[in-house]
C-alpha positions, 0 to 999 in steps of 0.5 A: 556799862563797861563801854561807857568810859570809852564814850565818856564826856570828853569823847562825846565833846570831841564828837560834838566838836567834829559835828559842829566844825564839819558842818560849818566847814561844809556850808562855807565850802572849806572842804579839806578840813571836812575830810580830815574830820570825817576820817578822824571821827570814823577812826575814833568811833571804831577805836573806842568801840574796839577797845571797849571789850564789850562787843555786841554779837549782832553789831559784829555780825552786821559789821562783818557782812558790811565789810565782806559785801564791800569787797566780795566783788573786788577792790576798786582803789580808784574810788576810795568813797567805795570803802568810806561809805561802808565804814560810815555805815558800820560806824552808824550802827555801832553808834546806834548800839552805843546810844542805848547806854551812853550817859553824859553829865548834864553840864557836859550836855549844856556845853554841847547844846551851846556849841550847837546853838552858836552853830545854828546862829551862824547858819541863820546869819549866813543864810538870811543875811550873808553868803548863803542868802538866797531868793528861794522865797521868790521861787527863783532858784529852786531848792537850797543845798547849803553847799551839800551834795544835794538838798536832801543831805542839807535837809537831814543835817538841819533836821538833826540840828532842829532836834538838838536845839529843841531837845536842849531847850528843856534844860534851861528856863525863861530867856535861854529856853525861849532862845533855843526854841526861837533859833529852832523855829528859825531853822524850819524855813531853811528845812522847807527851802531844801524841799526835803519833805521827809526832813520837814515831816521828821521835824513835825514828827518830833514836835508832835512826839514831844507835845504828846509826852508833855500833855498826856504825861506819856511814860512809855509807848508799846513795843509794837509801836517802836517796831513799826517806827523801826521798819516804817521805811519798809512799810512805806515801800510795800504800801506805795508799790503794792497798794498804790502803784499796783492799784492806781486806777482804783485810787483814781476812781476813789478820789475822782482824779486822773493822772495820779501815776504822773505825780508819783515821781521817781520813787516808783521807778527806783523802787521797781528796780529793787523789786526786779533785782530782789534775787540778785541782792538777797543774800549779800547785796551788790555793793559794787553796783549800788554803793553810789545809788540813791534808793530813796529809802534807808532799808532798801539801800541797806538791802541793795548794798548788803542783802536781806540778812544785814537788813534784818540785823540792822532793824534788830539793832534799831529796835533794840536801841529804841526799846533800851532808850525808853526803858533805861534812859529817856522817852525823849531820846527814843523819840529823837532817834525815831524822828531821824529813822523817820527820814529814811522813808523816802531818803537813804542818807540817814545810814549812808552818804553823809559822813558825820550822821553817825555822830548825830545819832550818838549825840542826841540819845546821849543827852538822856542823862538830862532826863530829870531836868527835862521833867521838872 
């Protein structure tokens, strides 16, 4: 792997430190260092990939579309987030590609695992006993955001933290394994407190996947399953809008219920807007219009911002990453990445809007080198 040296153990450790400190700074409202870490991380990802000399044509094409789409309607210097979001998306897909072959040593990953364990313990202490303490369980304040822009963003970060902790537990024995699992369990009530249902379901998806691998000794899942996991947000959108919403009275009669349409929430209205503007977004999207819009679906957001060709290329990259992880690295790593993709069914933040997510996407599959330890 010619690019491995550019995403070496040392570089991954830097990424891990950026994730840990940006998360801690964020939840304790220390915003200035967060922005510095975000920018530095973006430049590091782009620099490592550019100097690697092993550039994927699909990634380059997708990146070109992303950058072109973000400027075709004109520059907007008054809002730098307009361009930062595009760079974040580009870095995410670079790291999705890189995650399929990057390798780190087991001892390096144990250092990273310890960093995330300490971070999680600080979070638990701050949430249950410190400045982040809430009265959520008395149902007096609504959902918990942990000082992120919205509760769904917090839920997504917590999902990645939960996966990292549970994944890491397989590297240790007895007390340490119990400690990692216990801290991961302690994270789950906070995920519930964010009221981000897709994040909680992603955690459950990951747990079920790990149990299935362990109990049934699964070594490989069919490629068509990986394809479904890749395009699941699109499948959910089609089923939701064209099977449920378009036939709402049929479902009301089947289940002997009334007013189901009133419980569909904002998704129906937002997703109908995508259908109504399908032609406008098809070729290159309309980044200027949709860069700060919440489509509540990862693939729909990519479509609205960058168009259908970019969406197809993004799906190809994700599918290839899952397939290569399973074939060359670790089924555990593939399940980890698939669980994060799962969060895109009803939210978009997995690919846009949360600076730093690309780091998680890289780090989780990066621990594939620990596969032999996990199978002992």
